[in-house]
VEXTORSE-800320 format. One record per residue (C-alpha): x, y, z. Coordinates in Angstrom, 3 decimals. Layout:
BEGIN
+----------+----------+----------+
:       xx :       yy :       zz :
+----------+----------+----------+
:        X :        Y :        Z :
...
+----------+----------+----------+
This chain:
BEGIN
+----------+----------+----------+
:       xx :       yy :       zz :
+----------+----------+----------+
:  -20.654 :    0.989 :   10.113 :
:  -23.441 :    0.861 :   12.623 :
:  -22.860 :    0.140 :   15.793 :
:  -25.957 :   -0.286 :   18.560 :
:  -26.333 :    2.199 :   20.515 :
:  -25.423 :    1.765 :   24.287 :
:  -27.915 :    2.436 :   27.279 :
:  -26.766 :    4.260 :   30.335 :
:  -27.622 :    3.531 :   33.575 :
:  -28.121 :    7.134 :   34.372 :
:  -30.684 :    7.367 :   31.407 :
:  -33.227 :    4.866 :   32.284 :
:  -33.271 :    5.974 :   36.007 :
:  -34.160 :    9.348 :   35.045 :
:  -36.827 :    7.774 :   32.580 :
:  -38.730 :    6.526 :   35.621 :
:  -37.212 :    3.181 :   35.535 :
:  -36.253 :    1.923 :   39.133 :
:  -33.294 :   -0.083 :   40.342 :
:  -35.012 :   -2.981 :   40.893 :
:  -36.438 :   -3.150 :   37.680 :
:  -32.844 :   -2.507 :   36.068 :
:  -31.317 :   -5.581 :   38.130 :
:  -34.516 :   -7.474 :   37.154 :
:  -33.795 :   -7.075 :   33.365 :
:  -30.095 :   -7.771 :   33.807 :
:  -31.119 :  -10.893 :   35.686 :
:  -33.372 :  -12.115 :   32.890 :
:  -31.036 :  -11.427 :   30.189 :
:  -33.079 :   -8.540 :   28.599 :
:  -30.209 :   -6.327 :   29.007 :
:  -26.556 :   -7.099 :   28.902 :
:  -23.595 :   -5.280 :   30.445 :
:  -20.933 :   -3.544 :   28.225 :
:  -19.088 :   -0.909 :   30.584 :
:  -19.698 :    0.092 :   34.088 :
:  -23.104 :    1.755 :   34.155 :
:  -23.877 :    0.798 :   30.359 :
:  -25.913 :   -1.607 :   28.824 :
:  -27.039 :   -3.347 :   25.536 :
:  -30.474 :   -4.851 :   24.777 :
:  -29.330 :   -8.606 :   24.740 :
:  -30.128 :   -9.398 :   20.967 :
:  -27.505 :   -6.441 :   19.895 :
:  -25.308 :   -7.815 :   22.228 :
:  -25.419 :  -11.469 :   21.159 :
:  -24.428 :   -9.758 :   17.792 :
:  -21.266 :   -8.376 :   18.269 :
:  -17.798 :   -9.618 :   17.224 :
:  -14.852 :   -8.700 :   19.187 :
:  -14.364 :   -5.351 :   17.045 :
:  -18.004 :   -4.331 :   17.400 :
:  -17.526 :   -4.871 :   21.455 :
:  -14.409 :   -2.904 :   21.613 :
:  -15.978 :   -0.250 :   19.905 :
:  -19.359 :   -0.376 :   21.739 :
:  -17.285 :   -0.124 :   25.125 :
:  -15.356 :    2.920 :   23.757 :
:  -18.145 :    4.727 :   23.398 :
:  -19.386 :    4.152 :   26.857 :
:  -16.076 :    5.075 :   27.907 :
:  -15.842 :    8.205 :   26.145 :
:  -19.433 :    9.236 :   27.481 :
:  -18.457 :    8.833 :   31.167 :
:  -15.016 :   10.321 :   30.827 :
:  -16.472 :   13.479 :   29.185 :
:  -16.604 :   15.743 :   26.105 :
:  -12.518 :   16.147 :   26.111 :
:  -12.073 :   12.804 :   25.706 :
:  -11.333 :   11.600 :   22.457 :
:  -10.642 :    7.995 :   21.041 :
:   -6.985 :    7.644 :   19.693 :
:   -4.610 :    5.026 :   18.804 :
:   -6.024 :    1.367 :   17.856 :
:   -9.498 :    2.589 :   19.213 :
:   -9.512 :    5.256 :   16.707 :
:   -8.139 :    2.679 :   14.136 :
:  -11.219 :    0.729 :   14.781 :
:  -14.035 :    3.642 :   14.088 :
:  -11.744 :    4.505 :   10.890 :
:  -12.935 :    0.957 :    9.541 :
:   -9.233 :    0.142 :    9.213 :
:   -7.571 :   -3.439 :    8.840 :
:   -5.398 :   -4.226 :   12.454 :
:   -3.462 :   -7.268 :   12.672 :
:   -3.551 :   -9.027 :   16.159 :
:   -4.651 :   -5.793 :   17.924 :
:   -5.122 :   -5.820 :   21.613 :
:   -8.903 :   -5.011 :   21.962 :
:   -8.868 :   -5.407 :   26.150 :
:   -7.886 :   -1.912 :   26.553 :
:   -9.680 :    1.471 :   25.205 :
:   -7.521 :    4.240 :   24.175 :
:   -8.464 :    7.777 :   24.507 :
:   -6.234 :   11.044 :   24.003 :
:   -6.940 :   14.343 :   26.481 :
:   -5.332 :   17.617 :   25.434 :
:   -3.488 :   17.697 :   28.715 :
:   -0.220 :   18.002 :   30.309 :
:   -0.789 :   15.346 :   32.769 :
:   -3.180 :   12.650 :   34.027 :
:   -2.177 :    9.908 :   31.832 :
:   -2.998 :    6.275 :   33.203 :
:   -3.276 :    2.948 :   32.222 :
:   -5.235 :   -0.176 :   33.678 :
:   -6.075 :   -3.440 :   32.098 :
:   -9.155 :   -1.740 :   30.197 :
:   -8.004 :    1.730 :   29.613 :
:   -5.478 :    3.781 :   28.538 :
:   -5.698 :    7.642 :   28.766 :
:   -2.999 :    9.413 :   26.756 :
:   -2.189 :   13.265 :   27.390 :
:   -0.805 :   15.175 :   24.627 :
:   -1.620 :   18.047 :   22.543 :
:   -4.586 :   17.912 :   20.641 :
:   -5.634 :   20.092 :   17.892 :
:   -9.055 :   20.800 :   16.562 :
:   -8.207 :   20.051 :   13.176 :
:   -6.682 :   16.226 :   14.630 :
:  -10.582 :   15.410 :   15.639 :
:  -12.660 :   13.452 :   13.109 :
:  -16.186 :   12.213 :   14.034 :
:  -16.746 :    8.651 :   13.054 :
:  -19.907 :    6.699 :   14.086 :
:  -20.907 :    9.652 :   16.146 :
:  -17.694 :    9.332 :   18.170 :
:  -15.284 :   12.036 :   18.269 :
:  -11.864 :   10.101 :   17.284 :
:   -8.351 :   11.450 :   16.103 :
:   -8.477 :   12.368 :   12.628 :
:   -6.611 :    9.385 :   10.012 :
:   -2.984 :   11.528 :    9.666 :
:   -2.834 :   11.631 :   13.500 :
:   -3.891 :    8.219 :   14.036 :
:   -1.544 :    6.698 :   11.650 :
:    1.193 :    8.808 :   13.627 :
:   -0.069 :    7.364 :   16.920 :
:    0.133 :    3.938 :   15.806 :
:    3.561 :    4.243 :   14.065 :
:    4.646 :    5.084 :   17.588 :
:    3.275 :    2.609 :   19.655 :
:    3.179 :   -0.704 :   17.350 :
:    5.616 :   -2.788 :   15.550 :
:    6.563 :   -1.889 :   11.998 :
:    4.312 :   -4.893 :   10.849 :
:    1.144 :   -4.210 :   12.677 :
:    1.848 :   -0.137 :   12.267 :
:    2.150 :   -0.750 :    8.271 :
:   -0.914 :   -2.780 :    7.933 :
:   -2.705 :   -0.120 :    9.892 :
:   -1.284 :    2.891 :    8.230 :
:   -1.855 :    1.387 :    4.702 :
:   -5.338 :    0.654 :    5.217 :
:   -5.914 :    3.888 :    6.746 :
:   -4.612 :    5.671 :    3.917 :
:   -6.793 :    3.504 :    1.642 :
:   -9.795 :    4.362 :    3.522 :
:   -8.413 :    8.195 :    3.800 :
:   -6.269 :    9.083 :    0.586 :
:   -6.485 :   12.732 :    1.698 :
:   -4.781 :   11.796 :    4.735 :
:   -1.002 :   11.160 :    3.129 :
:   -1.038 :   15.024 :    3.113 :
:   -1.473 :   15.491 :    6.653 :
:    1.096 :   12.834 :    7.897 :
:    3.936 :   15.257 :    7.743 :
:    2.489 :   17.729 :    9.753 :
:    1.201 :   15.023 :   12.133 :
:    4.821 :   13.910 :   12.225 :
:    6.251 :   17.045 :   12.801 :
:    3.510 :   17.962 :   15.618 :
:    4.503 :   14.414 :   17.274 :
:    8.023 :   15.731 :   17.419 :
:    8.720 :   15.374 :   21.314 :
:    6.733 :   12.301 :   21.786 :
:    7.843 :    8.788 :   22.741 :
:    8.719 :    6.763 :   19.381 :
:    8.533 :    9.590 :   16.748 :
:   11.663 :    8.422 :   15.316 :
:   10.128 :    5.020 :   14.752 :
:    7.450 :    6.772 :   13.447 :
:    8.877 :    8.393 :   10.565 :
:   10.726 :    5.191 :    9.435 :
:    7.355 :    3.398 :    9.611 :
:    5.658 :    6.367 :    7.707 :
:    8.154 :    6.136 :    4.694 :
:    6.963 :    2.417 :    3.950 :
:    3.178 :    2.955 :    3.939 :
:    1.262 :    2.685 :    0.545 :
:   -2.223 :    3.042 :    0.503 :
:   -2.618 :    0.915 :   -3.036 :
:   -2.277 :   -2.450 :   -0.821 :
:   -5.691 :   -3.573 :   -0.113 :
:   -5.106 :   -6.437 :    2.359 :
:   -2.907 :   -6.835 :    5.670 :
:   -1.359 :   -9.958 :    3.513 :
:   -0.428 :   -7.545 :    0.867 :
:    1.188 :   -4.682 :    3.241 :
:    2.934 :   -7.502 :    4.979 :
:    4.376 :   -9.035 :    1.544 :
:    5.202 :   -5.621 :    0.421 :
:    7.658 :   -5.218 :    3.712 :
:    9.140 :   -8.869 :    3.176 :
:    9.651 :   -8.040 :   -0.779 :
:   11.738 :   -5.130 :    0.438 :
:   13.799 :   -7.352 :    3.410 :
:   14.861 :   -9.477 :    0.730 :
:   16.075 :   -6.918 :   -1.536 :
:   13.768 :   -7.837 :   -4.314 :
:   13.304 :   -4.510 :   -6.277 :
:    9.986 :   -2.336 :   -5.848 :
:    7.145 :   -3.505 :   -7.681 :
:    4.338 :   -1.687 :   -9.377 :
:    1.221 :   -2.074 :   -7.267 :
:   -2.087 :   -3.097 :   -8.748 :
:   -1.383 :   -2.824 :  -12.291 :
:   -3.938 :   -3.480 :  -14.627 :
:   -2.788 :   -5.792 :  -17.655 :
:   -4.193 :   -5.730 :  -21.582 :
:   -3.875 :   -7.591 :  -24.241 :
:   -2.126 :   -5.615 :  -27.515 :
:   -5.644 :   -5.274 :  -28.791 :
:   -6.904 :   -3.554 :  -25.345 :
:   -9.109 :   -6.260 :  -24.083 :
:   -8.794 :   -6.666 :  -20.288 :
:   -6.396 :   -9.249 :  -18.716 :
:   -6.127 :   -8.916 :  -14.958 :
:   -5.514 :   -6.236 :  -11.927 :
:   -2.413 :   -7.877 :  -10.395 :
:   -0.982 :   -6.983 :   -6.655 :
:    2.785 :   -6.548 :   -7.368 :
:    4.057 :   -6.275 :  -10.894 :
:    7.659 :   -5.896 :  -12.244 :
:    7.503 :   -5.279 :  -15.811 :
:   11.597 :   -5.472 :  -16.292 :
:   11.974 :   -8.575 :  -14.990 :
:    8.672 :  -10.079 :  -16.555 :
:    7.235 :  -11.213 :  -13.419 :
:    3.990 :  -10.919 :  -11.634 :
:    3.318 :  -11.236 :   -8.031 :
:   -0.059 :  -12.373 :   -6.286 :
:   -0.715 :  -12.380 :   -2.728 :
:   -3.482 :  -15.624 :   -1.910 :
:   -5.518 :  -14.524 :    0.891 :
:   -7.474 :  -17.643 :    0.381 :
:  -10.923 :  -16.237 :    1.337 :
:  -11.347 :  -15.593 :   -1.968 :
:  -12.160 :  -19.141 :   -2.848 :
:  -15.477 :  -19.634 :   -0.859 :
:  -14.267 :  -21.789 :    1.857 :
:  -16.963 :  -24.296 :    3.128 :
:  -18.770 :  -24.298 :    0.020 :
:  -17.202 :  -26.919 :   -2.098 :
:  -19.071 :  -25.449 :   -5.304 :
:  -17.842 :  -22.149 :   -4.845 :
:  -14.572 :  -23.006 :   -4.242 :
:  -14.237 :  -25.180 :   -7.505 :
:  -15.497 :  -21.852 :   -9.394 :
:  -13.335 :  -19.998 :   -7.818 :
:  -10.156 :  -22.083 :   -8.331 :
:  -11.290 :  -22.497 :  -11.883 :
:  -11.423 :  -19.068 :  -12.867 :
:   -7.980 :  -17.790 :  -10.597 :
:   -6.395 :  -20.832 :  -13.259 :
:   -7.826 :  -19.541 :  -16.094 :
:   -6.931 :  -15.806 :  -15.270 :
:   -3.115 :  -16.849 :  -14.105 :
:   -3.060 :  -18.717 :  -17.928 :
:   -4.149 :  -15.408 :  -19.567 :
:   -1.433 :  -13.665 :  -17.561 :
:    1.282 :  -16.094 :  -18.419 :
:    0.137 :  -16.106 :  -21.942 :
:    1.031 :  -12.313 :  -21.983 :
:    4.516 :  -13.171 :  -21.251 :
:    5.005 :  -13.014 :  -17.620 :
:    5.862 :  -15.603 :  -15.370 :
:    3.421 :  -15.493 :  -11.808 :
:    4.885 :  -16.294 :   -8.547 :
:    2.253 :  -16.607 :   -5.755 :
:    2.110 :  -16.776 :   -2.035 :
:    0.071 :  -17.439 :    1.030 :
:   -0.445 :  -15.938 :    4.119 :
:    1.956 :  -18.727 :    6.079 :
:    4.836 :  -18.119 :    3.619 :
:    4.746 :  -14.393 :    5.049 :
:    6.740 :  -15.963 :    7.676 :
:    9.224 :  -18.071 :    5.975 :
:    9.523 :  -15.643 :    3.353 :
:   12.594 :  -17.123 :    1.888 :
:   10.788 :  -19.972 :   -0.165 :
:    9.159 :  -17.062 :   -1.569 :
:   12.417 :  -15.636 :   -2.637 :
:   13.530 :  -18.797 :   -4.168 :
:   10.416 :  -18.737 :   -5.999 :
:   10.538 :  -15.436 :   -7.247 :
:   14.287 :  -15.967 :   -8.531 :
:   13.432 :  -18.949 :  -10.545 :
:   10.398 :  -17.010 :  -12.121 :
:   12.994 :  -14.274 :  -13.159 :
:   15.287 :  -17.023 :  -14.593 :
:   12.444 :  -18.352 :  -16.367 :
:   11.263 :  -14.784 :  -17.844 :
:   14.554 :  -14.211 :  -18.980 :
:   15.858 :  -17.295 :  -20.290 :
:   12.159 :  -19.216 :  -21.906 :
:   12.527 :  -22.743 :  -22.355 :
:   13.001 :  -23.586 :  -26.087 :
:    9.583 :  -25.131 :  -27.750 :
:    9.401 :  -28.909 :  -27.612 :
:    6.584 :  -31.104 :  -29.147 :
:    4.603 :  -30.759 :  -26.301 :
:    5.256 :  -26.890 :  -25.472 :
:    4.580 :  -25.511 :  -28.726 :
:    6.061 :  -21.949 :  -29.368 :
:    3.971 :  -19.214 :  -29.001 :
:    3.990 :  -15.584 :  -29.404 :
:    4.239 :  -13.844 :  -26.255 :
:    3.922 :   -9.676 :  -26.654 :
:    4.037 :   -8.129 :  -23.694 :
:    0.965 :   -6.689 :  -22.119 :
:   -0.241 :   -2.811 :  -22.342 :
:   -0.206 :   -1.797 :  -18.915 :
:   -1.962 :    0.840 :  -17.223 :
:   -2.284 :    1.779 :  -13.344 :
:   -4.893 :    0.517 :  -11.387 :
:   -8.051 :    3.015 :  -11.764 :
:  -10.271 :    4.540 :   -9.382 :
+----------+----------+----------+
């Protein structure tokens, strides 16, 4: 992750640029304001999306507040490169190791809380809360869906953070929201590879569907790799797949057609191993009863396969060799 470097008014004036020259650079558009007293070159500013703009603003705010200001919560998660769902990006989050002095405005939230040295991490040349601390802070302050998406993503990026989460929870024992955080942490799994997979896992749990294995590799009996699947219920004979749709090459009809063809062949190969396939899309995560019914029908078919007919020839369907995902 490489963000453009902000240019600070104080540095420009110290280098000999006059206030009039600075005003002219702003009027002409050569410089774009990103925070009070901080600017980006116009070419850099125009290339920023909302997340990159938040990070640029955060670096400026941290510079203005001084060395004890550590980026935290949603802001830290963005510096770690985590997935966030519907994040509020208007407010920069800072934590200071102080007993008082917290404040919240439309654009800044200063948290005051104990902050040990091993809870500080350097990301993109900025001091941010370490992954385990960030997971717990988010679990205390976001909804369950939002916190699980962020927590799964942080564990995927920083697997070793899992070892630090219990200690981070203990350190937060007297802070607001820690009871919710303990429940959220019990739901996290860094093997989920997208926000949709994280939400799917939560929806399956809420529906009372047995816990699936995640990211399992399927092979033919002779050892040929067939597929790596999102969700897998070996005993039920069912594979679950979240359709993120982005993989289908939106905007490029030829690419989309080829992606769909390959996905169809992949699904046929999974069925040839004797497994039923249940798929769901992002909108269906919010009307999951449709998926629950689909899952029940798939389980029924897996347990009671249709008898062969003239148009449905009998076939051998040996169950696949199964391995946890590698890497």
